[in-house]
N, C-alpha and C positions, 0 to 999 in steps of 0.2 A: 504494499500500500504506499510506504514511504517513498520508494522508487517511483510508483506511479504519479505520486502528487510532484515529485521533483520533475518528471518528465512532463506532466500537464503545465507547470509554471515556465518551464523552458520553452515549450510550444507558444504559450501565450506572449512571452516578454522578449524572446529572440526574434531579432527583426532583421532578415536578410531578405530584401525586397528586389525583385528584378527591374523595377520601375526606375526611369529616368537615365539608364545607360547611355542611351543614344544621343544624350545631350552632353556627355563629359567632355568630349573633345570636339573643337577647341573649348575651354572654359568659357569664352565670351558667349558661346551659343546659349548655355544655361543661364547665365546672367540676362541675356537678352529675353529668354523665356520666362524669367521672373518679371521682368519689366512688363511684358504682354500681360501677364497674369494679373499683376497688380493695376494695370490701366483697366483691364476688363472689369475687376471687383470694384474698383473706384466707380465706374460707369453703372454697374449693376445695383450699387447701393441707392442710386437715385431714380433708376428706371423703373416704372410701375407698369408699363405696357408689355405683355407678354411677347408681342412681335418684337419689339425693339431690344427685350432681354435676349430674344432667341437670336437675333442677327449679332449681337455683340459676342454672346457666348460661341455662337457658331463659328464666327470668324476668328476667335482666340483658339478654338480647338484646331481649325483648319491650319492656322500658323503654326501651333505645336506639332501637328501631324509633318508638316513640311520640314520643320527643324529637325525632327527625329527620322526624316527620310522614309516614313511609314513603318517603323520597327514597331510593330503591333504588341509585342510583349513588353517593350520599354514603355508603352504607352498605357498599358493595362487594358488594350481592347482585345482581350481574349475571353474564351468561355471556361477554360479550365481552372478551377480554384485552386490555390496552394492552402493548406497541404491536401485537404480532401473536402468532399461535399458534406461527408457524415460530421465532420469538425465543425463546420460552418452551422450546422442544424443545433448542435450543442451550444455553439458560442451565441448564437441568436436569442437563444432562451436564456442564456446568462445576460446578455446586455438588456434585454426587456426587462429582467428582473432587477438589474442595477439601476436603469433610467427610472422604473416606477419607485423603487425604493427612495432613490434621490428626490423625486418629485413629491412623495408623501412627507419625507422629512422636511424639505425646503417649504412645502405648503404649510406644515405645522408651525416651523419657526416663524414664519411669516405672519400666520395667524396670531401668534403669541405676542408680536410686536405690533398688531393692530393694522396690518396690511393684508387687504382681500384682493385674491386674484380671481376675478369671475370667469366661470366657465361658460363660453358660447353654447347656445342653444340653437341646433340646425333641425328643422322640420324634416321629416322622411321625405317629402316631395323635393326637396334641394339635394338629396344624396347622389344622384347620377351626375349632376354639373360638378358638385362639390368633389366627388370622388375623382373625376376626371383631373381636377387641379391637384388635389392633394397627394393622389398615388400614382400620377403618370407624368403630368407636365412639370410640376414642382421637382420632385425627385430626379428626374432626368437633367432639367437645365442646371439646378444647383449642384448636382455631383458632377456634371460636366466641367463646371467652372471651379468650383471649391474643393474639388479633390483632383479630378483628372488634370486640368491646366494648372492650378496651382501646385500640387504636390508633386506631380512629375516634374515641374520646372525646378522645384526648390529642394527636393529630397538629396540630390548630389552636390549641392552646395552647404546645406545646413545639417543633414543627416536625418535618419527617420523621426527620431522623437521631437526635435524642434520643428521639423515639417508638421508633425501631429499637432502639436501645440499652437502653431501657427494657422493651420487650418481650422482647427476647433475655435480658437480666439476670433479669428475674422468671420466665421460662420455664427458665432453668437453674437457678434457686433451687428451683424447684418439684420437680424431679427430684433435687436434693441432699435436701431433706426427705423425699422418698418414698424415699431409700435407692437411687436409680436413677442414681448419678452416673457418667457415662461422658464420654469426649471428645465424641462425637457430639451427646449432649444438652446440652453445655456451649456448643457453637456454632450448634447448629441453629435456635434461637429467631430469631437475628439475620437468617440467610437467610429464614426464613420471614416476618418482618415486612417485610423489605425487599421479598420477592416481593408480598407482599400490596400494600403502599403503590405499588409500582411497576407493577403489573398492574390494580390497581382493583377486582380481583375476589376474593372469598373462595375460590372455586374453586381458585385457584393455589397458596396455602399448603395447604390440604387435600390436594390431589392430591401435592405434594412430601412433605408429611408421612406420607402413606400410602404411598409409593414407598419413602421412607426405611425406614419401619417394616418393610416387606417385606423389604427387603434385610437388615436387623437379624435378622428371623425365619429367613430363609435361611441367614444365618451360625449361628445357633443349632441348625438343624436339622443343618446341616454338622457341628458340633461333636459333635453327638450320635453320628452315625455315625463319627466319629473315634475316639471314646472308647469305644464301644460293641464 
């Protein structure tokens, strides 16, 4: 059991990611990619239109693909997950429990000091339209920028853990700027960046982001039934 525990911790915290290798040489290529990422993120903070966000993020992804000369493994544009799909099923349950626990503790502490965080109420008839935004467009756009573009550009300069910190912090700041500050948005970006670097595939954070937003939507619908 002790050996299994040590092995599990090693898998969790050992970070050997295949991402970003195509941007290593010359070093100026990675720095240019970071500049593109920061410029796109700066624009995204103030763009509310889905079309404008899509254009900016799509252009930044295209530039990154050109800089990496189409190296899909280096960009995380692969289907196979490292170390295995079974591992990510277990990790998803763990991340879900960790985020839920953090939200409960944070909500309780905020309640103690007199801060109330209202839960939106979504009527059932709005589920189809909200589901499209929550579980498809938002995860795809935001993971393309805050994970694929930013993390791939930064990881060979700053290293995996500083990249995770930067991605998570900037992602949290985005939600504060947009007026959607909540405990889950405060920590989600760190888990999503870690999942991207660990798995080597953008599919992992997109799936986790979509699943998390689906749970949030379910909570909003449940709150509508509670108050109606």
